[in-house]
Every structure is written in structure tokens, then in C-alpha cells.
C-alpha positions in Angstrom: 0.4 -6.2 -2.5 3.8 -5.2 -3.7 6.6 -6.4 -1.5 8.1 -9.5 0.0 7.1 -11.2 3.2 8.7 -9.9 6.4 11.0 -13.0 6.7 12.8 -12.1 3.5 12.7 -8.3 3.5 13.4 -6.9 7.0 16.8 -5.6 7.7 18.4 -2.4 8.9 19.4 -0.3 5.9 20.2 3.3 5.1 17.9 4.5 2.3 18.7 7.3 -0.1 17.0 10.6 0.4 14.8 12.2 -2.2 16.5 14.8 -4.4 16.1 18.4 -3.2 14.3 19.2 -6.5 11.5 16.8 -5.6 10.8 18.7 -2.3 11.0 22.1 -4.1 8.6 21.0 -6.8 6.1 19.5 -4.3 6.1 22.7 -2.3 5.7 24.8 -5.5 2.8 22.6 -6.8 1.0 22.7 -3.5 1.3 26.5 -3.4 0.0 26.9 -6.9 -3.0 24.6 -6.3 -3.8 26.3 -3.0 -3.8 29.6 -4.7 -6.3 28.2 -7.2 -8.5 27.1 -4.2 -8.2 23.4 -5.1 -8.7 20.7 -2.6 -5.5 18.6 -2.4 -5.4 14.8 -2.4 -2.4 12.6 -2.4 -2.4 8.8 -2.9 0.3 6.2 -1.9 0.6 2.5 -2.5 1.5 0.8 0.8 3.9 -2.2 0.6 7.2 -1.4 -1.0 6.2 2.3 -1.3 5.8 3.5 2.3 7.7 0.6 4.0 10.1 -2.1 3.0 7.8 -5.0 3.8 4.5 -6.5 2.7 2.2 -5.9 5.7 -0.5 -8.1 4.2 1.8 -11.2 3.9 3.4 -10.4 7.2 0.0 -10.5 8.9 -0.8 -13.7 7.0 2.4 -15.3 8.5 1.6 -13.9 11.9 -1.9 -15.5 11.8 -0.3 -18.8 10.7 2.2 -18.7 13.5 -0.4 -17.9 16.1 -3.1 -20.3 14.7 -5.7 -17.5 14.7 -7.8 -18.7 11.8 -8.7 -22.0 10.0 -6.3 -22.6 7.1 -5.4 -25.3 4.6 -2.6 -27.7 5.5 0.0 -25.7 3.5 -1.4 -22.2 3.6 1.4 -20.4 1.8 1.3 -22.8 -1.1 -2.5 -22.5 -1.3 -2.2 -18.7 -1.4 0.6 -18.7 -4.0 -1.2 -21.1 -6.2 -4.3 -19.0 -6.0 -2.3 -16.0 -7.3 -1.3 -18.0 -10.4 -4.8 -19.0 -11.6 -5.7 -17.1 -14.8 -2.8 -14.8 -14.0 -5.1 -12.9 -11.7 -4.0 -12.5 -8.1 -7.3 -10.8 -6.9 -9.0 -14.0 -5.6 -5.9 -14.7 -3.5 -5.9 -11.2 -2.1 -9.6 -11.5 -1.3 -9.0 -14.9 0.4 -6.6 -13.3 2.9 -9.5 -11.2 4.1 -12.0 -14.1 3.9 -10.0 -16.3 6.2 -11.1 -13.9 8.9 -14.8 -14.7 8.4 -16.6 -14.9 11.7 -14.1 -12.9 13.6 -14.9 -9.4 14.9 -13.1 -6.6 13.1 -11.9 -5.3 16.4 -10.2 -8.7 17.1 -8.5 -8.7 13.7 -7.3 -5.2 14.1 -5.8 -6.1 17.4 -4.0 -9.0 15.8 -2.8 -6.8 12.9 -1.4 -4.2 15.4 0.5 -7.0 17.2 1.8 -8.3 13.8 3.0 -4.8 12.9 4.6 -4.3 16.3 6.6 -7.5 15.8 8.5 -6.0 12.9 11.9 -4.8 14.0 13.5 -2.5 13.1 10.7 -0.2 11.8 10.3 -0.9 8.0 9.0 2.6 7.2 11.0 4.6 4.7 12.0 7.7 6.5 11.7 9.9 3.4 8.1 8.8 2.9 7.3 9.6 6.6 8.9 13.1 6.0 6.8 13.5 2.9 3.6 12.6 4.6 4.3 15.0 7.4 4.8 17.8 4.8 1.6 16.9 3.0 -0.3 16.9 6.3 1.1 20.3 7.3 -0.3 21.7 4.1 -3.7 20.2 4.7 -3.5 17.6 1.9 -5.9 14.7 2.3 -3.9 11.5 2.1 -5.0 8.0 1.1 -3.1 4.8 1.2 -4.4 2.5 -1.6 -3.3 -1.1 -1.2 -3.9 -4.6 -2.6 -3.1 -5.9 0.9 -6.0 -6.4 3.2 -7.0 -3.1 4.8 -6.8 -4.3 8.4 -3.2 -5.4 8.0 -2.1 -2.0 6.6 -4.0 0.2 9.1 -1.2 -0.1 11.8 1.3 1.2 9.3 -1.0 4.1 8.5 -1.4 5.0 12.1 2.4 4.9 12.6 2.5 7.6 9.9 -0.1 9.7 11.7 -2.9 8.7 9.5 -6.2 7.0 10.4 -7.9 3.7 9.5 -10.3 5.7 7.3 -7.4 6.8 5.1 -6.6 3.2 4.2 -8.3 1.8 1.1 -7.6 -1.9 0.7 -8.9 -5.3 0.1 -11.6 -6.3 2.6 -14.8 -8.2 3.0 -18.2 -6.8 4.2 -18.6 -6.4 7.9 -22.0 -7.1 9.4 -22.7 -6.1 13.1 -19.0 -5.9 13.7 -18.3 -9.4 12.3 -16.3 -10.0 9.2 -18.1 -11.9 6.4 -16.8 -13.7 3.3 -18.4 -11.2 0.9 -15.8 -9.2 -1.1 -16.1 -5.5 -0.9 -15.7 -4.1 -4.4 -13.8 -2.9 -6.3 -10.8 -5.0 -5.4 -7.9 -2.6 -5.0 -5.5 -4.0 -7.6 -4.4 -2.4 -10.8 -7.3 -0.3 -12.2 -9.3 -1.1 -9.1 -7.0 1.1 -7.0 -8.0 4.2 -8.9 -11.6 3.2 -9.0 -11.7 2.8 -5.2 -9.8 6.0 -4.7 -12.2 8.0 -6.8 -15.1 6.4 -5.0 -13.7 7.7 -1.7 -13.0 11.2 -3.1 -16.2 11.9 -5.0 -14.3 11.5 -8.2 -11.6 14.0 -7.3 -8.2 12.9 -8.6 -5.0 13.1 -6.5 -2.5 15.8 -7.5 0.3 13.4 -6.4 0.5 9.6 -6.4 3.4 7.3 -5.5 3.9 3.5 -6.0 6.6 0.9 -6.5 5.3 -1.8 -8.8 3.6 -2.1 -12.1 0.4 -2.9 -10.1 0.4 0.8 -9.2 0.6 2.1 -12.7 -3.0 3.1 -12.9 -2.8 4.9 -9.5 0.1 7.0 -10.7 -1.4 7.5 -14.2 -4.5 9.0 -12.5 -2.5 11.8 -10.7 -3.0 15.2 -12.2 0.4 16.8 -11.5 3.1 14.6 -9.8 3.9 10.9 -10.1 6.6 9.1 -8.1 7.8 5.6 -8.8 10.0 4.2 -6.0 11.9 0.9 -5.6 14.1 -0.9 -3.1 14.2 -4.5 -4.3 17.6 -6.0 -5.2 18.0 -7.9 -8.4 17.5 -11.3 -6.8 14.3 -10.2 -5.2 11.0 -11.5 -6.7 9.7 -8.0 -6.7 12.5 -6.5 -8.8 11.0 -7.2 -12.2 7.7 -5.5 -11.3 9.4 -2.5 -9.8 11.7 -2.2 -12.8 8.7 -2.3 -15.1 7.2 0.7 -13.3 10.5 2.5 -13.4 10.7 1.9 -17.1 7.2 3.3 -17.5 8.1 6.3 -15.4 11.1 7.1 -17.5 9.0 6.8 -20.7 6.3 9.1 -19.3 8.6 11.7 -17.6 7.5 10.8 -14.1 9.8 11.0 -11.1 11.6 7.8 -10.0 13.7 7.0 -7.0 15.7 4.0 -5.9 15.9 3.8 -2.1 19.0 1.6 -2.3 
């Protein structure tokens, strides 16, 4: 999970386009890999990378507002305090899935779509939508790998022309269509992102990965050819430090970087 809640992030903005050299290098790399008969995979983080909002936290707020699940008296404080324990946010991310225990996955997906539809204007970065379109046209298999709960991110994926199956995120086991409280492992945070992606691809690494925070470092590090670190947070944004840490790593390692603002 790598962006701020909708209440503090959403606004109409003009975002900077990717440099022409990025497009040229992507096309060149794809052509070379196709000529070598390689299957092509690309991986993207979700929040802060594909859209300027945290869909997981936006969905959490939506569920609070609509009283859809049982929650503690101060749900946001409970969640934020959970993230601090042992400096490990994974239990908090899992909890956002566990609060849906006993609900049908179809019901939760319906709620998630309504939460996504409530975000105006569209938070999707136009350059990323263009990039995903290009990759799809070349037959690249695309995955979104997120530390948000999978069901909250699926509407964003569909808005980009992708499917639910192309979203790898935090979730709990589903039994007979009903969500349980049993975490599905690995948890898609830090190294867990790459572990989960390789599990889905039969250990084939992506040729391209994109992310926006230091939590995406391992996902980018696992790409074989192209790595893109993006950012859009302002200096007073709680996400700025994490985005800046990834941009610093990108500069050190010779990866691409791009500030949308």
C-alpha cells in the first residue's frame, strides 16, 4: 500500500508525460525479446504507481462510511497503530482483508467497485494507462502486485483493461465463495511482492517493473531489463520520504525515474 487515502490525495492535476526515450527503449526491448522468442511479463505496483490514490485505504474509508463490516470504535487509529507494531505493517494490511470475514467475495467486489466509482476525477495516471495499452498490444502479460487488498484494487485493474486474475494482492482464503480470516501467503509487501509474482508466473521474472515507494524495491530489483521508479507526492505528503528513498535507489542503480508532478 503506497499512497495516501482518497480524502487527502484526490484532485485534478496535469501530470508530466514520460520522456520519449522511455517509449523508444520499451519498444526496442520488446522487439528484441520477441525476436528471442521470450514470453513477456510486466509488473506494476498499484497505489501511487498506476493511480494517484490508495485504493485499499479508500475502500476501507468507504466501508466505514457505509457501515459494511464490524469495526473497532476508532477504526483508522486501530489500523494505523497496527502498522507501527514491530515496524511491520503486514498484519495491518491483512486485517483490512480479515474485516470482510463472513461476507461473500461477490458482495465485497461489488462494494469495491462502488468505492472506486466514487473517486472523481479519475485518479489513473494517463501515461500509465497508455503504457499498459502498449504492453497489451504487444501481447505482454501484465500483473499488478499490491500491498492493498486484492478486491479493492481489482476495479482499478479493470479500468485499465485488465482482469481480476491479473491482480496479486493481500487477501484471505475464500471457502465456498465466503471470505475467511486465514491469510493467503505470501503477504504482498516488500520481498513478498516478488515471491507472489514468481508463484503466479512459474518463476518467470518480468522484463519490466514499475513502482513508487521503497516497498516496491524488490519488485523492481527482480525485473530483468527495465525498472521504473515513479512519484507524485509533494514534500508535505507522508508518502514523500518513501518515494524519495526509491528514487535515490533508482539513481544509484541506473534505473529509470519519473516525477509526475
